[in-house]
N, C-alpha and C positions, 0 to 999 in steps of 0.2 A: 613181538620185536625183539628182535638179540641187538643190546646192545655192545659194542666195542670201545676197547680197550684201546685209544688211538696213542697213548702214551707208552704201550710195551713194545720192549726194544727188540730190534731183529739181529739176532746174529748167522752170517751166512758162513757156513764153516765148507773143509774139504778135508778128506783123506787120502795121503800117501804113502812112501816106503823109503827109508831112512835107512844107513847101515846100523844103526842101533834100534829098529824094527818099527815099526808102525807113528804116522804123528797125526796127529789134530790139530790144523790150522783153521781158527775162528776168527771171524774178520765185522768190527760193529762201520756206524758212517766216521768216526776217529781213528781206526785203527784194527794192526791185532790185541787182541783183547786175550786169545790163547793160543796156546802153544801146548800139546799135550805129548808126550810120550806114549807106547805102551806095547801092548804085545799086539791085538787086534779091534778093528773099526768098532766093535760093538760094545766095548769095554768102554773106547775112549769119548764114543758116543754119549754113552751113561755118565761119564766122568765130566763132558761139558755140560748137561743136563744137570748135574748136580753142584756146580759150579755157579750156573747162570740159571736158575729155577724161573727166575721169574719172563725168561729172555724167550722171544718163538727162534726155533731155530730151525735154519735151512739149506740142507744139503743142497750146495751148487759150487758142484767140483769143475765145470766150465766156464762160471766169472771169476773163478778165485783160482786159476791154473799160473796165472805168475805169482802169487803170492804165496801160494803154497811149495812151489820150483823153490823161491826163497827163502822158504822155509827148511825144507830137505836140504840145499845148499848148507844153509845157516847149521842142520845137526851133525850134516858128512863133512863141514871144515871148519867148527866155530871158534878158530884163530882167525877166517878171514872176516866174523863181522857180517852184518845186516844193513840195508838203506832202511827196510822194512818200519813202518810207522806202528807204536804201540801206544793201543789204551788201555794205559796201567790204572789199577784199581786196589785203593786200599786204605786202609788209615795212612794218618799222618807217619807216625814210624815207620812203619811198611814200605812207602815210600820215602823213605830218604834210605833205610836202607837197601831198597833195589836200586837206587841211584845210587848207592858206594859202590853195589855188584860192578855197576855195568862201568866205575872209573877199573875196577883190577884191569890192568891189561891182559889181553890175550896170554898163556905161557904161565901164567903166575897165581898163587892163590895167597890168599887168606886167612887169618883162624877168624873163629865167631867173636872172640873178645878185642880182638884189632878193628874190626869192623864196628862195635859198639865203640870203641873209644873216636871211633873218626865222626859219629853221628853227632848233629846239631841238638840232638835231645837227648839228655838219659838213657842208656839202656842198658840192658845189660847182652851178655852173652849167647844165655838161654832165649831173649826176644829177640835176638836176629836169628836166630837158631827157626824162632816161628815165624818170622817173617819170611825166611825160605820156604818152609814147608808149604806156606800162605800163596806162592808167586806160582802164576798158571803161565807165566811165560817162560817154556823153557829155554834154554840157551840162550835165548835172545836176552835176559835178565840172569846174567849166569853163575846161579848161586850154585853148581859143581865146582866152579873154584874158591869154596867156602872149607876149609878143613879144622878136626878139630883140634888145640893148643900144641898138641904134640906131633902136629903135620898127618893124624891116622886120616885116613875117609871114612866119617862117616852118616848117614841117613839123608838119603835123596829121595824127593817125592818120586821121583819114577826112578828110583831101585840103583841100588850103590854100586851096582855092577856097569849100571850106565853113565853114575857120575867119573868112576874109576876112568872106562874107556874116552869120557870127555879130556876128565886132565891127561893123558896118553897122546889122546890126540892132537891136543893142543902142544905139548912136546913139555909136561912140566914131570918130574921124576917122582 
């Protein structure tokens, strides 16, 4: 007799194309748990498995048509925002950083250090950078709006060229 763990979470996912390459959107019962950017579906699916190793992943293109369309629209026009319900998962510090990022208006940037100073708990610029790197919800949690103290563009989980394009798409110099 096989025992099934009824607590295993199911994440449904779908893959599409944006002006920045492939996008994978994964949804839990609570909302979008991941928007991943990359160059191919196979790599994005592996990234999803790595991010949620205990989840049961179900490729569900048909059921996620609307969610995928909203994710593609967000990536293609990040300044317009989205009404996607998000299922953000992280430490209290990460959640605080991600809330601060979501408060940055489209077309503007902030430095890692400036964000650290706005948080409800003490944090360093490096900790803000680590929270950005841990973000699994590309563009909806706009870590692309964070720059170095000198205003230059640095690391981005989905590649510096994508970060630069997102910033340019929002009209930031």
